[in-house]
C-alpha positions in Angstrom: 0.0 0.0 0.0 1.4 3.4 -1.0 2.0 6.0 1.7 -0.2 9.1 1.9 1.4 12.1 0.4 3.0 14.5 2.9 1.2 17.7 3.7 3.0 20.7 2.2 4.1 22.0 5.6 5.7 18.7 6.4 7.4 18.5 3.1 8.8 22.0 3.5 10.0 21.0 7.0 11.8 18.0 5.6 13.4 20.1 2.9 14.7 22.6 5.5 15.9 19.8 7.8 17.8 18.1 5.0 19.2 21.0 3.1 19.0 24.1 5.3 16.9 27.2 4.9 14.9 27.8 1.7 14.6 31.1 0.0 11.4 33.2 0.3 11.0 32.7 -3.5 11.2 28.9 -3.1 8.7 29.0 -0.2 6.3 31.2 -2.2 6.5 29.0 -5.3 5.8 25.8 -3.4 3.0 27.3 -1.4 1.2 28.9 -4.4 1.6 25.8 -6.6 -0.2 23.7 -4.0 -2.8 26.4 -3.2 -3.9 26.9 -6.8 -3.8 23.2 -7.7 -6.2 22.2 -5.0 -9.1 24.7 -5.0 -11.1 27.4 -6.7 -10.1 30.4 -4.5 -12.5 32.9 -6.0 -15.8 34.3 -4.9 -17.7 34.7 -1.7 -16.9 31.1 -0.6 -13.3 31.4 -1.5 -10.4 33.7 -0.3 -10.6 36.7 -2.7 -12.6 38.3 -5.5 -11.0 39.7 -8.7 -12.2 42.5 -10.8 -13.8 40.3 -13.5 -16.0 38.6 -10.8 -17.1 42.0 -9.6 -18.7 43.1 -12.9 -19.0 42.2 -16.5 -17.9 45.7 -17.3 -14.3 45.0 -16.5 -13.8 42.2 -19.1 -15.9 43.9 -21.7 -13.8 47.0 -21.6 -10.6 45.0 -21.8 -11.9 43.1 -24.8 -13.1 46.3 -26.5 -9.7 47.9 -25.9 -7.9 45.0 -27.6 -10.4 44.8 -30.4 -9.9 48.6 -31.0 -6.1 48.1 -31.2 -6.5 45.2 -33.6 -8.9 47.1 -35.9 -6.7 50.3 -35.9 -3.6 48.1 -36.6 -5.1 46.7 -39.9 -7.2 43.7 -38.7 -4.3 41.3 -38.9 -5.5 37.7 -39.7 -5.4 34.8 -37.3 -5.4 36.6 -33.9 -5.1 34.7 -30.7 -6.6 35.7 -27.4 -4.1 34.6 -24.7 -4.9 35.0 -21.0 -2.4 34.2 -18.2 -3.9 32.9 -15.0 -7.5 33.3 -16.2 -9.3 32.4 -12.9 -12.7 30.9 -13.7 -12.6 32.3 -17.3 -15.0 35.1 -16.5 -12.8 37.9 -17.9 -12.3 36.0 -21.1 -16.0 35.3 -21.6 -16.8 38.9 -21.2 -13.9 40.1 -23.3 -14.7 37.7 -26.1 -18.4 38.7 -26.1 -17.4 42.3 -26.5 -14.8 41.4 -29.2 -17.5 39.6 -31.2 -19.4 42.9 -31.5 -16.3 44.2 -33.3 -16.2 41.2 -35.7 -13.2 39.8 -33.9 -13.3 36.1 -33.0 -9.8 35.0 -31.9 -8.8 31.6 -31.0 -8.6 31.2 -27.2 -5.5 30.1 -25.3 -5.1 30.0 -21.5 -1.9 29.6 -19.6 -3.2 27.7 -16.5 -1.7 24.9 -14.4 -4.6 24.4 -11.9 -6.7 21.3 -12.8 -9.6 22.7 -10.7 -9.6 26.0 -12.5 -9.1 24.4 -15.9 -12.3 22.5 -15.3 -14.2 25.7 -14.5 -12.7 27.5 -17.5 -13.6 24.7 -19.9 -17.2 24.6 -18.6 -17.5 28.3 -19.6 -15.4 28.2 -22.8 -15.4 24.7 -24.2 -13.1 25.5 -27.1 -10.2 26.9 -25.1 -6.7 25.4 -25.5 -4.8 25.1 -22.3 -1.0 25.5 -21.8 1.2 24.8 -18.8 3.4 27.7 -19.8 3.9 30.2 -22.6 6.4 28.0 -24.5 3.7 26.0 -26.2 1.6 28.9 -27.4 1.2 29.0 -31.2 4.1 30.7 -33.0 1.9 32.2 -35.7 -0.8 34.9 -35.5 -0.9 38.2 -33.6 -1.2 37.9 -29.8 -3.9 39.7 -27.8 -2.6 39.0 -24.3 -4.3 39.7 -20.9 -2.7 39.2 -17.5 -5.0 40.3 -14.7 -3.6 39.6 -11.2 -1.1 37.1 -12.7 2.3 38.6 -11.9 1.5 39.3 -8.2 1.3 35.5 -7.5 4.8 34.7 -8.9 7.6 34.2 -6.5 10.0 37.0 -5.8 13.5 37.1 -4.4 13.8 39.1 -1.2 17.1 40.6 -0.1 17.5 42.3 3.3 20.0 44.8 4.6 21.9 43.5 7.6 24.3 46.2 8.8 26.5 47.1 5.8 25.7 43.9 4.0 22.8 42.5 1.8 21.6 39.0 2.3 18.9 36.9 0.8 15.9 36.4 3.0 15.2 32.8 3.8 12.6 30.7 5.5 13.3 28.4 8.5 11.2 26.2 10.7 11.2 27.2 14.3 10.3 23.9 15.9 9.6 25.1 19.4 6.9 27.4 18.0 5.9 24.9 15.3 5.9 27.5 12.6 7.9 28.9 9.7 9.6 32.3 9.9 11.6 34.5 7.5 15.2 35.5 8.5 18.3 36.9 6.9 20.4 34.2 5.3 24.1 33.7 5.8 25.4 34.5 2.3 26.4 38.0 1.4 25.0 39.3 -1.8 27.6 41.1 -3.8 25.9 42.1 -7.0 22.5 42.4 -8.9 20.9 45.0 -6.6 19.4 48.2 -7.9 21.0 51.6 -7.2 18.4 52.3 -4.5 20.2 49.7 -2.3 22.9 52.2 -1.6 20.6 54.5 0.3 18.8 51.7 2.2 18.8 51.5 6.0 19.4 48.4 8.2 16.5 46.0 7.9 15.3 47.3 4.5 14.1 44.8 1.9 14.3 44.7 -1.8 12.1 42.4 -3.9 13.2 41.2 -7.3 10.7 39.4 -9.6 13.1 37.1 -11.3 10.5 34.6 -12.5 8.0 37.4 -13.5 10.6 39.3 -15.4 11.6 36.2 -17.3 8.0 35.5 -18.3 7.4 39.1 -19.2 10.4 39.1 -21.5 9.4 35.9 -23.2 5.9 37.3 -23.8 7.3 40.5 -25.1 9.6 38.7 -27.5 6.6 36.7 -28.8 4.7 40.0 -29.5 7.8 41.4 -31.2 7.9 38.4 -33.5 4.1 37.8 -34.1 2.6 41.2 -33.6 -0.1 42.1 -31.1 -0.6 43.8 -27.8 -0.8 43.0 -24.1 -2.8 44.4 -21.2 -1.4 43.9 -17.7 -3.4 44.8 -14.6 -2.3 44.2 -11.1 -1.8 45.9 -7.8 1.6 47.4 -7.7 3.8 50.4 -8.1 6.3 52.2 -10.4 9.6 51.1 -8.8 12.2 50.8 -7.6 11.0 50.9 -4.0 12.2 49.4 -0.8 9.8 47.3 1.3 8.4 43.9 2.1 5.1 43.5 0.2 4.6 39.8 0.7 1.1 39.2 2.0 -1.4 36.4 2.5 -5.2 36.4 2.1 -7.6 33.8 3.4 -11.4 34.1 3.5 -11.2 37.7 2.3 -9.0 38.8 5.2 -5.2 39.2 5.6 -3.3 36.3 7.1 0.2 35.4 8.2 2.1 34.4 5.0 4.2 31.8 7.0 1.5 30.3 9.2 -0.2 27.8 6.8 1.7 27.2 3.6 -0.4 26.1 0.7 -3.6 27.1 2.4 -3.5 30.9 1.9 -3.0 33.0 -1.2 0.5 34.5 -1.3 1.2 37.6 -3.4 3.5 40.6 -3.7 3.1 44.0 -5.2 4.2 44.2 -8.8 7.0 46.5 -10.0 5.6 47.9 -13.2 8.9 49.6 -14.0 10.6 46.3 -14.4 7.7 44.9 -16.6 7.9 48.0 -18.8 11.7 47.9 -19.1 11.8 44.2 -20.2 9.1 45.0 -22.8 11.1 47.9 -24.2 14.2 45.6 -24.3 12.2 43.4 -26.7 11.4 46.4 -28.9 7.8 47.0 -27.8 6.1 50.3 -27.1 4.9 50.7 -23.5 2.0 52.7 -22.2 1.4 53.3 -18.5 1.3 52.3 -15.8 -1.8 54.3 -14.9 -4.3 53.8 -12.1 -7.0 51.1 -12.9 -9.7 53.7 -12.2 -8.4 56.2 -14.7 -7.9 53.5 -17.3 -11.4 52.1 -16.9 -12.9 55.6 -17.0 -11.0 56.4 -20.2 -12.2 53.2 -21.7 -15.8 54.1 -21.0 -16.9 52.4 -17.8 -19.2 55.3 -16.8 -21.1 55.1 -20.1 -21.3 51.4 -19.9 -22.6 51.5 -16.3 -25.3 54.0 -17.3 -26.3 51.7 -20.2 -26.6 48.7 -18.0 -28.6 50.6 -15.4 -31.0 51.8 -18.0 -31.4 48.3 -19.5 -31.9 46.6 -16.1 -33.2 49.3 -13.7 -33.5 46.7 -10.9 -29.7 46.2 -11.0 -28.9 50.0 -11.0 -27.6 50.0 -7.4 -25.5 46.8 -8.0 -24.0 48.3 -11.2 -23.1 51.5 -9.5 -21.5 49.7 -6.5 -19.4 47.7 -8.9 -18.3 50.7 -10.9 -17.3 52.4 -7.7 -15.4 49.4 -6.4 -13.5 49.1 -9.6 -12.6 52.8 -10.0 -12.7 54.7 -6.7 -9.4 55.6 -5.2 -10.3 54.2 -1.8 -11.3 50.8 -3.4 -9.4 49.2 -6.4 -9.0 52.4 -8.5 -5.6 53.5 -7.2 -4.1 50.4 -5.7 -4.4 48.5 -9.1 -2.3 49.7 -12.0 -2.7 49.0 -15.8 0.0 48.8 -18.4 -0.1 48.1 -22.2 2.5 46.8 -24.5 2.2 46.9 -28.3 4.2 45.8 -31.3 6.0 48.8 -32.8 3.9 48.6 -36.0 0.6 48.5 -34.0 -1.6 51.4 -32.8 -1.4 52.5 -29.2 -4.3 51.5 -27.1 -6.8 53.9 -25.5 -6.9 54.2 -21.8 -3.3 54.2 -20.8 -2.3 57.8 -20.9 -0.3 59.8 -23.4 
């Protein structure tokens, strides 16, 4: 009889006992892989709610934005709709419905590793093609890419200032307390830190999205070769900045990131400066980042909300509440940022500033 698989916390404990402390990036990668593979985390019964689940307006405006860029760029044949980390597929369903009104019917490709979420996505969009990573995406046809709350869940390297030195932040198991904690590692980091590190105080933390930057660059290279555009929406900032942004959410409330690995959603704030720089390195034009609220207002969310309220008066209050939640500065409007990339021969998208 085969043994029961080890719980993630026990497996991480054995890794640490056998090989020493693990990096924060390794801990985050293991925890989130388990978390997303074993549940649907969205909605009232889950741990968090994303913008597409709040209102159809979000996905519709994203879809219309991409359709507008595609039309103004010459209606290139064979377009592909590609979404990274598409949740339940709600954003895609709303975006594709809006694209259809512009006579755009792209083939649909999702980059998704969670079996649970793949099942939900296929129930909503039966003709979707799934991929474990971006490497297997088709190599022909312009790409219309969406990444909403994707980069925030990728592991980051954390470095911490200890006196005059920088060290990688690592995770250990404190057996007497029965929990994981993050501490400075022993190895001194000699290179690879941004200039802002020179002004940092003792205890300061720098986060580097090594995995995210690599994925972003690979996507940008694909757009440079195949044509197309990408819209990236996430909570984040225009870096570089100092600070520990690692956080956990469970049942719509903040939790301890190290208390229950694999059972909480781990994220960090996204450095949009890095994402923009890697896209420029691949030869793309970059617009933004801009606040999500400003982006959605420029794309027409107020007019769409008015239209929905007129069409369904009994939903007017619900529609207005959703619009406010997506755009108001004290809700998602300022915390979340939006950025667009386009092939140099394509038109610039609306909604992302000058």
